[in-house]
C-alpha positions in Angstrom: -25.3 29.5 7.3 -27.1 26.8 8.4 -30.8 27.2 8.6 -30.8 26.3 12.5 -28.1 29.5 13.5 -30.5 31.4 11.1 -33.6 30.2 14.0 -31.5 31.0 16.8 -30.2 34.7 15.5 -34.2 35.1 15.1 -35.0 34.0 18.6 -32.6 36.3 19.8 -33.8 39.5 17.7 -37.1 38.4 19.0 -36.8 38.9 22.8 -37.6 42.6 23.3 -35.4 42.7 26.5 -32.4 42.2 25.2 -31.2 45.7 23.4 -32.4 46.8 27.1 -30.0 44.3 28.9 -27.3 45.4 26.9 -27.5 48.8 27.6 -27.9 48.6 31.1 -24.8 46.5 31.2 -22.8 48.5 29.4 -23.2 51.6 31.8 -23.0 49.2 35.1 -19.4 47.9 33.6 -18.4 50.6 31.4 -17.5 47.8 28.5 -18.7 49.6 25.5 -19.2 46.5 23.6 -21.9 43.7 24.9 -23.3 41.2 22.7 -25.0 38.0 22.9 -23.5 34.8 21.2 -24.4 31.6 19.3 -21.6 29.3 20.0 -21.6 25.6 19.1 -18.4 23.2 18.8 -17.5 24.7 15.5 -18.9 27.7 15.5 -19.3 31.4 17.1 -22.1 33.4 15.3 -23.3 37.0 16.7 -27.3 37.2 17.3 -27.3 40.8 19.0 -24.9 43.5 20.1 -24.5 46.6 21.3 -21.4 48.2 19.5 -19.9 51.5 21.2 -16.2 51.1 19.9 -16.6 50.2 16.1 -15.8 46.7 15.6 -18.3 46.3 13.4 -19.6 42.9 13.8 -23.7 42.8 13.1 -25.8 40.0 13.6 -25.4 36.8 11.6 -21.2 37.0 11.8 -19.2 34.8 12.5 -16.0 34.5 13.8 -13.4 31.6 14.0 -14.4 29.5 17.5 -10.8 29.1 18.1 -9.5 32.9 18.4 -12.7 33.1 21.3 -12.7 32.8 25.0 -16.1 31.2 24.1 -15.2 27.6 23.7 -14.1 27.3 27.1 -16.6 28.6 28.7 -18.9 26.1 26.5 -16.5 23.8 27.6 -16.2 24.4 31.5 -19.7 25.8 32.3 -17.4 28.9 34.2 -17.8 32.3 33.2 -14.4 33.8 32.2 -13.9 37.9 33.6 -10.7 39.8 32.7 -10.3 43.3 34.1 -6.8 43.4 32.8 -5.7 41.7 30.0 -1.9 42.4 29.6 -1.7 42.2 33.4 -3.5 39.4 34.2 -1.3 35.8 34.7 -3.9 33.5 33.3 -4.5 35.8 29.7 -1.6 38.0 29.4 0.2 35.4 27.4 -2.9 34.4 25.2 -2.8 36.1 21.6 -6.7 36.8 21.7 -6.9 40.0 23.8 -4.4 41.4 21.8 -5.9 40.1 18.2 -9.4 41.7 19.0 -7.4 44.7 20.5 -9.3 44.4 24.6 -8.3 44.8 27.8 -11.3 44.4 30.2 -13.9 41.5 28.9 -16.4 38.9 30.2 -18.2 35.9 29.1 -21.2 34.0 30.7 -23.1 31.4 29.6 -26.2 30.9 28.2 -28.7 27.7 28.6 -32.1 26.6 27.6 -34.2 25.2 30.1 -33.3 22.2 29.5 -29.7 22.6 29.8 -28.7 22.8 26.6 -25.5 25.6 25.8 -26.8 28.0 24.0 -24.0 30.8 24.0 -22.9 33.5 25.9 -23.5 37.2 26.8 -20.3 39.0 26.6 -18.6 42.3 27.0 -15.5 43.9 26.2 -13.9 47.1 25.6 -9.9 48.6 24.8 -9.6 50.2 28.5 -9.4 48.3 31.5 -12.3 47.7 34.3 -13.6 46.9 37.4 -15.7 43.7 36.7 -14.9 41.0 39.5 -17.4 42.0 42.6 -20.6 40.4 43.5 -22.7 42.6 42.4 -21.2 42.7 38.8 -21.0 38.7 39.0 -25.1 38.9 40.1 -26.1 41.1 37.6 -25.0 39.7 34.6 -25.6 36.3 35.8 -29.2 37.6 36.3 -29.5 38.7 32.8 -28.0 35.5 31.2 -30.8 33.5 33.2 -33.9 35.9 31.5 -32.3 35.7 28.4 -32.6 31.9 28.7 -35.9 31.8 30.3 -36.8 34.1 27.3 -35.9 31.4 24.6 -37.7 29.1 26.3 -40.7 31.2 26.6 -40.4 31.7 22.7 -39.7 28.2 21.7 -43.1 27.5 23.8 -44.7 30.4 21.6 -43.6 28.8 18.3 -44.5 25.3 19.2 -47.8 26.4 19.8 -48.4 28.8 17.3 -49.8 26.3 15.2 -52.4 24.9 18.0 -53.7 28.5 17.6 -56.8 28.2 16.0 -59.3 31.0 17.7 -58.8 34.4 19.1 -59.3 32.3 22.9 -56.3 30.4 22.4 -54.3 33.3 21.6 -55.4 35.1 23.7 -54.6 32.6 26.5 -50.7 32.3 25.1 -50.3 36.0 25.6 -51.3 35.9 28.7 -49.1 32.6 29.5 -46.2 34.2 27.9 -46.5 37.7 30.0 -47.0 35.7 33.2 -43.5 34.0 32.5 -41.8 37.4 31.6 -43.2 39.3 34.5 -42.3 36.6 36.9 -39.1 35.8 35.6 -37.8 39.4 35.5 -38.6 40.0 39.3 -35.0 38.7 40.1 -32.4 40.9 37.6 -34.8 44.0 38.3 -34.2 43.8 42.1 -30.6 43.3 41.2 -30.2 46.3 39.1 -32.9 48.5 41.4 -29.3 47.2 44.4 -27.2 48.3 42.1 -28.4 51.3 41.7 -29.1 52.3 45.1 -25.6 51.4 46.1 -24.0 53.8 43.2 -26.1 56.7 44.4 -25.3 56.4 47.7 -21.7 56.0 46.8 -20.5 58.1 44.1 -21.4 62.0 44.4 -19.7 63.4 40.5 -22.8 65.4 38.9 -22.8 63.4 35.8 -22.8 59.9 37.3 -25.6 61.3 39.4 -27.8 62.1 35.9 -27.0 59.1 34.5 -28.3 56.8 38.1 -31.3 59.0 38.1 -32.4 58.0 34.7 -31.5 54.4 35.6 -33.4 54.7 38.4 -36.7 56.2 36.8 -36.2 53.2 34.2 -36.1 50.8 37.0 -39.4 52.7 38.5 -40.9 52.1 34.6 -40.2 48.7 34.2 -41.7 48.0 38.3 -45.0 49.5 37.3 -45.0 47.1 33.5 -44.0 44.1 35.6 -47.0 45.0 38.0 -49.5 45.6 35.4 -48.6 42.3 33.5 -49.0 40.3 37.0 -51.8 41.9 38.0 -53.5 41.5 34.2 -52.4 37.6 34.1 -53.9 37.5 37.8 -56.8 38.9 36.7 -57.6 37.1 33.3 -56.1 33.7 34.5 -59.2 33.5 37.2 -57.4 34.2 40.2 -58.9 38.3 40.3 -56.7 41.0 41.7 -55.6 40.5 45.1 -56.3 42.9 47.5 -55.4 43.9 51.4 -59.0 45.7 52.1 -58.9 46.5 55.8 -59.6 49.9 57.7 -57.0 52.9 57.3 -56.9 56.4 57.7 -53.1 56.7 55.8 -54.5 56.3 52.1 -54.2 60.6 51.8 -50.4 60.1 51.8 -50.5 57.0 49.5 -52.5 58.9 47.7 -50.0 62.0 47.7 -47.0 60.2 47.4 -48.4 58.5 43.7 -48.6 62.4 42.7 -45.1 63.7 44.1 -43.5 60.0 42.8 -44.8 60.8 38.8 -44.7 64.7 39.1 -40.9 64.1 40.0 -40.7 61.8 36.9 -42.3 64.3 34.2 -41.3 67.7 35.8 -42.8 68.8 32.3 -46.1 68.6 33.4 -47.9 70.6 36.0 -50.4 68.3 38.5 -52.8 70.5 40.6 -54.1 68.4 44.0 -57.0 68.7 46.0 -56.7 65.8 47.8 -58.7 65.8 51.4 -59.5 62.7 53.5 -61.1 62.4 56.8 -61.8 59.6 58.6 -61.3 55.9 58.4 -61.9 54.1 54.6 -62.3 50.7 54.4 -60.2 49.9 51.4 -56.7 48.6 50.0 -55.1 51.9 50.3 -51.7 50.4 47.7 -54.4 49.7 45.3 -56.3 52.5 45.6 -52.9 54.6 45.3 -52.1 52.6 41.9 -55.3 53.3 40.5 -54.3 56.9 40.7 -50.8 56.4 39.5 -52.4 54.7 36.4 -55.2 57.8 35.9 -52.3 59.8 35.8 -50.1 57.8 33.7 -53.0 57.9 30.8 -53.4 62.0 31.5 -49.8 62.3 31.4 -49.4 60.7 28.2 -52.5 61.7 26.5 -53.1 65.1 27.9 -52.3 68.5 26.9 -48.9 69.4 28.5 -49.7 72.9 27.9 -52.5 72.3 30.2 -52.4 71.2 34.0 -53.3 68.1 35.3 -56.2 68.3 38.1 -56.6 65.7 41.1 -59.4 65.5 43.6 -60.2 62.8 46.2 -62.5 63.5 48.8 -65.6 61.9 51.0 -69.6 63.2 50.3 -72.3 61.8 51.7 -70.7 58.2 52.2 -69.2 58.5 48.9 -65.3 58.4 48.2 -64.7 59.9 45.3 -61.5 59.9 43.0 -60.7 62.0 39.6 -58.2 63.1 37.4 -58.4 65.7 34.8 -56.9 66.8 31.9 -57.1 69.3 28.6 -56.6 68.3 25.6 -58.8 66.5 22.4 -62.2 64.9 23.5 -61.9 61.3 23.5 -64.9 60.1 21.0 -68.0 58.3 22.2 -66.9 55.5 20.2 -63.7 55.2 21.8 -64.8 55.4 25.6 -66.4 52.0 25.5 -62.5 50.5 24.7 -60.7 52.5 26.8 -61.1 49.9 29.9 -60.0 47.0 27.5 -56.8 45.7 28.1 -53.9 45.9 25.0 -56.2 48.1 23.6 -54.5 51.6 21.7 -56.4 53.6 19.1 -55.5 53.1 15.8 -52.5 55.6 14.4 -51.6 56.2 18.6 -47.7 57.3 18.8 -45.6 54.6 21.1 -46.6 54.9 24.9 -43.8 52.6 26.5 -46.7 51.0 27.9 -48.1 47.8 27.4 -51.9 49.7 27.2 -53.1 47.8 31.1 -53.3 50.4 32.6 -56.6 51.8 32.3 -57.8 48.2 32.2 -56.1 47.6 36.0 -57.5 50.8 37.0 -61.0 49.6 36.5 -60.0 46.3 37.4 -59.5 47.7 41.3 -62.5 50.4 41.2 -64.5 46.4 40.5 -62.9 44.6 42.8 -63.6 48.0 45.2 -67.4 47.1 44.5 -67.0 50.6 42.7 -66.9 52.7 39.4 -64.7 53.7 37.0 -66.1 56.7 34.8 -65.1 58.5 32.1 -66.1 61.9 30.8 -64.6 63.9 27.7 -65.4 67.5 26.4 -63.8 70.3 24.9 -63.0 71.4 28.7 -61.6 68.5 29.8 -61.3 64.7 29.9 -62.2 63.2 33.6 -61.6 59.4 34.5 -64.1 59.5 38.2 -63.5 56.4 40.5 -66.3 56.0 43.2 -67.4 53.8 45.9 -68.7 53.3 49.6 -65.6 52.5 51.7 -67.1 52.8 54.9 -65.6 49.9 57.7 
């Protein structure tokens, strides 16, 4: 195998979003085989694959380019979509569907940002499927564009790694990379959210609703991750967190909504609330709600699942206080000083599915409100407390 092809396979394998993209497309289309292929004039090479029908193709495997539709996609620069090959006037006489045993099929081009053709995002299944809809087309196109942007980001990363001689240069590159990721993933995520909402409103079958609920939960999680990434890059690249500070008497419902949203997503946790806010405060209520969400997520992940989480919010002597308390193993003193650093995780911690930005962003929101976020941790409880004078 040519060295360049090996590098292209490695580039796709390095994109963490690709497995999620393939799973989402499989659920959205019903196709059980989804892959990303590197396609040249003479070669078709598997880069990444989701195979639920046992076609037994692995990354690095090659197909004869003449036996695929991807060569046509490369030449025409247009996607090919087939819903039922045996009845499709354009493809029913082609030997390719029979050769690989599929009825439904799609192949969308993937280009690098300089316009160079890279390969295709493909899917197929032995069973016919409804694929020729605007929502499906928009979704696949958006994911193909996302892969293109990720390839470009990886290319930039490879080219600049040789110039990284110190920690400051490495940190700057990371911030630029996640800014690209956070920005470019919003478009396909919005398309996915619209598709999930549409299907939720139109499909009543219980099993389908369970799948849609899981997808919707994943969308919410991805949205929070993207918001964390964008907030981090704004803060670290000199722009600071964007606040909309104004007189408001609606902070209490915003905080209750934040609690209810996470309580719904995590029914295994008990969350007790004591939120009583009267009068007008001068703050950004959505940002304070985000701060509470980040503290709650931290408590859900790291707290004792057998003990309740207690949320308090109120005013006393002109000072607004918000606290989140959970049970569990106390936080060591040497760890407390590192909790609000970006990307920091205690060595040996199990993967949480987050980026390690939640507490950092919560502390930035506190500072932006001229307040303070602190933590105490004992055998009885770990308590994160935000306090600030939010008087108009």
